N, C-alpha and C positions, 0 to 999 in steps of 0.2 A: 662457770659452768659444775654443775655438781660430778664427784666423781661416781667412776663406774661400782655400783648397787645391785648385786644379784639377790632378787629377794624370792622368797618361796612362801607364798600362799596356796593353803588348803582349799579350794574354793573347789564346788563341786560343781558337775553340769546337772542336765535338768532331771536326773536319775537319782541324783547324790550317790555318786558312785567313784569318781575319777578326780583327783585332786590336778590343778594347774600351776603351771610356773609363771610368774611374773617376773619382768625383767623391768629394771628401771635403768633407760639407756639414757648416752650421752649425744647428744649433737656435734656436729660439726661446727667451726665459724664459718659464718656465711656471709657477714658484712664486712669483711678487710677488704674488699676490695681485688687479693689478689690471683685469685680464681678466677674472677672475669677479665683481668689484665692477662692472664695467661693464654685465656682463651682466644681472646682479641689478637695478641700477639701471632700466636701460632698461625692464624687464621690470615692475618693479614702479609705473614713471612712466607704464607706458601702462595698466595694469592699472587703479590706484587711480584715474588722473584720467580717465579715459574713464567707468567708474561715478559716478565724482563731476560732474562733464559733463552728463552724460545724466539724472541725479537731479533734476538744478536746472535741467537745459530744462525738463524735464517738470513741475515748479511751477513755475517763474517762467516767463513770455514775452517778456522784456526779454533783449535780445544781451547787453547792460551787465551783469546779473545774472549771465550765463554767465561772461563775461571774467571778471568779478572771482573768482567761486568758483574758475575754473581757473586763476588766476596765483597765488591763496593757496594751494590746492592743491600748486604746482609749487614755490613756494616751501619753505613747510611740509612737503611729504614729502623734496625735495631736502635740508634742512637735517636733517631725520631721518638719512635715511639715510647721510649725510656723520659724522654723528657717531656712529653706530652703528657704522658702517663701521672709521671712526678706533680705536674703543674696542674693537674686538674684534679689530683688526690688532696693537694695542698690546699688550694683553693677549697675544697667543700673541707676541709680539716678544719682549718681558719673559719669557716662559716657558720659550721657544729661549735666552734669553741666560742666565739662570741655569741650566739643564742643562750650557750652554758652562761655565759658570763652574766648574759640581761636577765637569766631565770635565779641565779646567784643572787645577786642585788634585790630582786623582789621577793625573794626570801626572807631577807635580811629586813626590807622593808615594809613590806606587809603578809605579815606572816599568817595574821587573819584570813586575809582576802586568800591567798594560797591554800590556807584548808578549807575552806570553801569549794572551791575552785576543786579541789581534790576530792572533797566529798561530792561532790556532783558528776564527777568523774565515773565512784564508784556506784552510784544511785543510778547511773545510767547503764551501769552493766550488770542491774540485777538487784543489788543492796537495798536493804530499806535504810531508810535516812539515819536513823540510831546509829545502826551497823556502820552505814559509811562515814560519818561524822567520828566514830569511835576509832576506826583505822586510819583517818585521816589523821586526826591529832595526835595518835600513837606513829607514825611516820614521820611527824614534824615535829617530835623530839631530840631525832639526830639531826644536824643540820646536813649532815655527807646524806644522811641517807634520803632526808626529804628530797634534795638535788637530783640524787640519781632517779627515784622513782617521779619526781616532775618530769625528768628529762627524757623517761623510757615512756611517763604517759603523756605526754604534751607533743614533745617532737620526734618522739619515735627513734630515739639514739639511747646508747648506752655512753657514759661519761668517760668511761674507764677505753673503750674501743671505737675512738671514731676515725681511724683508718691509719695507717704507715704510708705515707707515700715513698718512701726508699726502700719500702719492700715490695711498694705496687711495681717502681720503676725498673728495679733488676728484676722482677719476675716478667715482666713486657720486655725488657731485651732480651734474656735467656730465652721467653717463648718467642720471639719474633726472631731471633737466631738460628733456633731448630728448626722454625718451618720453614727460613727462605733455605735453609742446608740441605733440607729434604731433597729438592730436585736438581739443587746443584752436584750430588754426591755422583750419578752417573759420568761426572763430566770428568772427575778425576781418573776414572779407569776407562774411559772411553769417548770416541767423537763421532761425527756426523749423526745420520740418521736413528743410528739404533740408541746414540744419548737422546736426541730430541725426544723418540717417543719413549722411551724409559724416565725422562723430565714429567713429560705430561702423564704417562700413567702413576707415578709415584705422586706426584701434584693432586689428581683427582681420589685416588687413593685416601692421602692423607686427609684432605679437605672434610670427604665425606667420615672417614674414622671421627676427626673432632669434632665436626657438627651432629 
C-alpha cells in the first residue's frame, strides 16, 4: 500500500480561476478477514447470550444462576467461534498457497504460455496487442513480480496477504466475548425484572449498532 502523499495540483475550474487540491489516499486492508470475524463475533455473542440469559432468568430467580450461565455461555461461545474461524481461515490460506504453488511451477515450466496468457488479460482490459505483449514480457522478467501479477490477475489474491488465521481467531474470540458480556452486564449489579429488561434493551441496541 502506498504511503500517504499529499499532492497539490493547480487545475482550474471551467472559468480557469480556482485551483483544486487532490490527495492520493490510502485504503484499509479489507482482505485479511479480521473485520469480518469481529463483526460476526460481536453479533453472535449478543444474540446467543441474550437468549441464554433471558432463558435462565425465566427459569431461575437467583442472580448467581444467571451470572454462571452467562459467563459459561461467553467462554464456550468465544472458544467455539475462535476455533471455527481459525480452521476456516487456515483452510482458505492453505488453498490459496496451493494455487500459488501451481502458478509458480507453471511460470517456471511454461513461461511463454504464461506470457501469452497475461497479454490476453491485458488485451481484454483494452490495451492493443503490441502494448499488451510488451507489458506482459516486462512483468515476466522478474519471477517474483510475475507470480504476484499472475496471482492478482488470475486468482484475485495478493501472495503476501493470504489471511492470518491466528489474528482472525483472536479477533473472533475477543469480539464474541465483548458481545456476550453486554447483555450480562446488568446482572453484576441487579436482578429480577429490572435486569431482564436491561439485558433485552442492551442486546437490541447493541445489535442494531453493530449492524
